[in-house]
MARVO-560884 format. One record per residue (C-alpha): residue number from 1; residue in one letter; x, y, z. Coordinates in Angstrom, 2 decimals, padded with zeros to 5 digits. Layout:
// residues N
{NUM 'a' {X Y Z}} ...
// end
This chain:
// residues 224
{1 'm' {109.21 087.93 096.57}} {2 'r' {105.44 088.50 096.61}} {3 'p' {102.69 087.01 098.80}} {4 'l' {101.04 084.14 096.92}} {5 't' {098.57 082.43 099.24}} {6 'l' {097.35 082.41 102.83}} {7 'e' {097.34 079.72 105.52}} {8 'i' {095.00 079.70 108.51}} {9 'l' {097.18 078.42 111.34}} {10 'e' {094.47 078.59 114.00}} {11 'd' {090.84 079.67 114.23}} {12 'r' {090.20 081.02 117.73}} {13 's' {086.69 082.33 117.02}} {14 'a' {084.88 079.85 119.27}} {15 'q' {087.13 080.60 122.26}} {16 'a' {087.30 084.40 121.91}} {17 'r' {084.96 086.88 123.56}} {18 'c' {083.36 089.54 121.39}} {19 'd' {084.81 092.32 123.60}} {20 'e' {088.47 091.31 123.29}} {21 'g' {090.98 091.23 120.47}} {22 'f' {091.82 093.81 117.83}} {23 'l' {088.18 094.33 116.88}} {24 'r' {085.36 094.57 119.43}} {25 'l' {081.79 093.56 118.69}} {26 'r' {078.82 095.11 120.51}} {27 'r' {075.43 093.44 120.05}} {28 'l' {072.76 096.01 120.81}} {29 'r' {068.98 096.28 120.88}} {30 'l' {068.06 099.81 119.77}} {31 'r' {065.29 102.10 118.71}} {32 'h' {065.53 105.66 117.48}} {33 'r' {063.36 108.58 118.60}} {34 'y' {061.67 111.01 116.25}} {35 'd' {061.31 114.75 116.67}} {36 'd' {057.59 114.37 117.38}} {37 'g' {058.30 112.18 120.42}} {38 's' {057.47 108.85 118.77}} {39 'a' {059.93 105.99 118.34}} {40 's' {060.82 103.35 115.79}} {41 'p' {060.20 099.65 116.41}} {42 'p' {063.07 098.00 118.32}} {43 'y' {065.79 096.47 116.16}} {44 'd' {069.06 094.58 116.57}} {45 'c' {072.32 096.34 115.69}} {46 'd' {075.83 094.86 115.71}} {47 'l' {078.63 097.43 115.96}} {48 'v' {082.26 096.63 115.18}} {49 's' {084.82 098.96 116.72}} {50 'r' {088.41 098.99 117.98}} {51 'r' {090.53 100.82 120.53}} {52 's' {091.78 103.28 117.89}} {53 'v' {088.58 104.23 116.10}} {54 'd' {089.81 106.99 113.80}} {55 'a' {092.35 106.74 110.98}} {56 'v' {094.31 108.98 108.65}} {57 'a' {094.91 108.30 104.95}} {58 'v' {097.65 110.09 102.99}} {59 'v' {098.31 110.53 099.28}} {60 'l' {102.04 110.99 098.64}} {61 'w' {102.65 112.52 095.22}} {62 'r' {105.21 114.18 093.00}} {63 'r' {105.04 116.25 089.84}} {64 'a' {107.47 114.86 087.26}} {65 'a' {109.58 117.07 085.00}} {66 'd' {107.12 116.57 082.13}} {67 'g' {104.19 117.71 084.30}} {68 'r' {102.73 114.27 085.04}} {69 'v' {101.58 113.70 088.60}} {70 'q' {102.84 110.46 090.10}} {71 'v' {101.50 108.88 093.30}} {72 'l' {103.01 106.44 095.77}} {73 'l' {100.92 103.41 096.76}} {74 'k' {101.72 100.59 099.18}} {75 'e' {100.74 096.99 098.67}} {76 'g' {099.47 095.14 101.69}} {77 'v' {098.15 091.67 102.51}} {78 'r' {094.42 091.82 103.26}} {79 'p' {093.26 088.45 104.71}} {80 'p' {089.53 089.37 104.94}} {81 'i' {089.43 089.92 101.17}} {82 'w' {091.34 086.73 100.31}} {83 'l' {089.10 084.67 102.57}} {84 'r' {086.09 085.65 100.46}} {85 'r' {087.26 082.80 098.20}} {86 'h' {086.17 080.30 100.83}} {87 'k' {082.78 081.80 101.76}} {88 'e' {079.44 080.70 100.39}} {89 'l' {078.51 084.00 098.77}} {90 'v' {075.49 084.86 096.64}} {91 'r' {078.05 085.82 094.01}} {92 'p' {081.14 083.59 094.51}} {93 'd' {084.46 085.44 094.42}} {94 'p' {087.17 082.89 093.51}} {95 'e' {089.52 085.65 092.29}} {96 'a' {089.45 087.73 095.49}} {97 'p' {092.99 089.16 095.86}} {98 'l' {095.40 088.56 098.70}} {99 'v' {097.34 091.80 098.11}} {100 'l' {095.73 095.22 097.65}} {101 'a' {097.42 098.45 096.56}} {102 'e' {096.43 101.35 098.80}} {103 'i' {097.56 104.79 099.84}} {104 'v' {099.45 105.08 103.12}} {105 'a' {097.07 104.92 106.09}} {106 'g' {097.05 104.19 109.80}} {107 'm' {095.04 104.37 112.99}} {108 'l' {095.40 107.09 115.59}} {109 'e' {097.11 105.96 118.78}} {110 'p' {096.57 107.31 122.32}} {111 'e' {099.76 109.40 122.07}} {112 'd' {098.33 111.21 119.04}} {113 'a' {095.94 113.31 121.11}} {114 'g' {096.10 117.06 120.55}} {115 'g' {095.75 119.67 117.87}} {116 'd' {098.11 118.14 115.29}} {117 'a' {097.11 114.52 115.93}} {118 'm' {096.29 113.71 112.31}} {119 'r' {099.45 115.26 110.92}} {120 'r' {101.62 113.50 113.49}} {121 'r' {100.06 110.14 112.72}} {122 'a' {100.32 110.83 108.98}} {123 'r' {104.04 111.54 109.39}} {124 'i' {104.61 108.34 111.39}} {125 'e' {102.72 106.15 108.91}} {126 'c' {104.54 107.63 105.91}} {127 'r' {107.85 106.94 107.63}} {128 'e' {106.89 103.36 108.53}} {129 'e' {105.09 102.36 105.35}} {130 'a' {106.91 104.34 102.66}} {131 'g' {110.27 105.33 104.15}} {132 'v' {109.37 109.00 103.64}} {133 'd' {110.09 111.51 106.42}} {134 'l' {108.35 114.87 106.03}} {135 'p' {107.72 117.85 108.33}} {136 'l' {104.23 118.20 109.79}} {137 'a' {103.56 121.25 107.63}} {138 'a' {103.89 119.11 104.48}} {139 'f' {100.61 117.32 105.22}} {140 'q' {097.62 119.23 103.89}} {141 'p' {093.93 118.33 104.36}} {142 'l' {092.23 116.72 101.37}} {143 'g' {088.53 117.39 101.88}} {144 'g' {086.34 116.25 104.73}} {145 'h' {086.34 112.96 106.60}} {146 's' {084.30 109.91 105.64}} {147 'f' {082.86 106.79 107.28}} {148 'p' {083.87 103.75 105.16}} {149 's' {081.11 101.40 106.30}} {150 'p' {078.67 103.27 108.57}} {151 'g' {076.20 100.42 108.85}} {152 'i' {078.78 098.20 110.54}} {153 't' {081.64 100.19 112.06}} {154 'd' {082.22 103.60 113.66}} {155 'e' {085.61 104.06 111.94}} {156 'r' {086.26 107.56 110.57}} {157 'v' {088.94 108.37 107.98}} {158 'd' {090.53 111.81 107.54}} {159 'y' {092.34 112.52 104.27}} {160 'y' {095.64 114.35 103.71}} {161 'h' {098.13 114.75 100.91}} {162 'a' {101.82 115.65 100.79}} {163 'e' {104.03 116.59 097.86}} {164 'l' {107.43 114.92 097.51}} {165 'd' {110.59 116.01 095.71}} {166 't' {111.38 112.44 094.70}} {167 'l' {109.60 109.08 094.74}} {168 'p' {111.12 105.64 095.37}} {169 'd' {111.84 103.38 092.41}} {170 'r' {108.94 101.26 091.19}} {171 'e' {108.44 098.01 093.11}} {172 's' {110.68 099.05 096.00}} {173 'p' {110.26 096.91 099.13}} {174 'a' {107.90 098.45 101.68}} {175 'l' {109.28 098.93 105.18}} {176 'g' {106.10 098.16 107.13}} {177 'd' {105.60 098.45 110.88}} {178 'g' {107.24 095.15 111.75}} {179 's' {104.04 093.09 111.81}} {180 'g' {103.78 089.84 109.87}} {181 'm' {100.86 091.15 107.83}} {182 'e' {103.12 093.77 106.22}} {183 'h' {105.99 091.40 105.54}} {184 'g' {106.95 090.90 101.89}} {185 't' {104.95 093.74 100.35}} {186 'r' {106.21 096.57 098.13}} {187 'l' {105.73 100.16 097.06}} {188 'l' {104.27 101.14 093.71}} {189 'v' {104.67 104.38 091.77}} {190 'l' {101.88 105.13 089.28}} {191 'd' {100.75 108.10 087.27}} {192 'l' {097.76 109.65 089.01}} {193 'd' {095.44 109.14 086.03}} {194 'e' {096.47 105.48 085.73}} {195 'a' {095.93 104.90 089.45}} {196 'i' {092.42 106.38 089.27}} {197 'q' {091.63 104.25 086.23}} {198 'r' {092.78 101.13 088.10}} {199 'c' {090.43 102.06 090.94}} {200 'r' {087.55 102.40 088.52}} {201 'd' {088.20 099.14 086.67}} {202 'g' {088.54 097.23 089.94}} {203 's' {092.24 096.37 089.81}} {204 'i' {092.78 098.71 092.81}} {205 'p' {089.55 097.92 094.72}} {206 'd' {090.18 100.06 097.81}} {207 'm' {087.55 102.71 098.49}} {208 'k' {089.62 105.19 100.51}} {209 't' {092.31 105.11 097.84}} {210 'e' {089.87 105.99 095.07}} {211 'v' {088.30 108.75 097.15}} {212 'a' {091.67 110.28 097.98}} {213 'l' {093.11 110.02 094.46}} {214 'c' {090.02 111.62 092.90}} {215 'r' {090.12 114.40 095.47}} {216 'l' {093.81 115.01 094.75}} {217 's' {093.13 115.18 091.02}} {218 'e' {090.37 117.72 091.57}} {219 'a' {092.51 119.77 093.97}} {220 'l' {095.45 119.93 091.56}} {221 'r' {093.17 120.92 088.67}} {222 'g' {091.70 123.67 090.84}} {223 'a' {095.18 124.90 091.78}} {224 'r' {096.05 125.30 088.10}} 
// end
């Protein structure tokens, strides 16, 4: 069973305030100051944010007996991408996918405050999304953080990786967090080189996944 299409049951845009809901929109009038005391002309700036601004992304991987590195990805329904099919774009996108393969990722919650916040959230997301339960020490940093779309949102992503002894079978059902958006998706196991190639040819068009997989490849080459 795989997601095939998407139905819009209700569009509440006209009735919703911009400061409520999962995402919050701030419409600002700004100018920036220079080090000589002058200022730029005023300009409008829309900022999209959410209660949990920061996120953690995790590459789960295993080295097979023949030396190949395999990675675990999770498919997920991504309505904003699918709905590109129905927008009047400069370059129409009638093939925009409903399901994207990505590494495990999740937003920090208020209870994640403290020194090991990222590792704790990484552990929870791996348990929810991949059925993998690892100790906090298994999660190792994978380079510095990044801002996925700094002209629009203040979201920050921190990257980690964790080595596994075993990986689930290919196309295993994903557990998810119980939300409808994660219903009916699955896990994928790919060789690391194949996964990176799919990112580069556009069949895995998720930016954080490509960043993390390339960083993992570089880190493992450096370790050798």
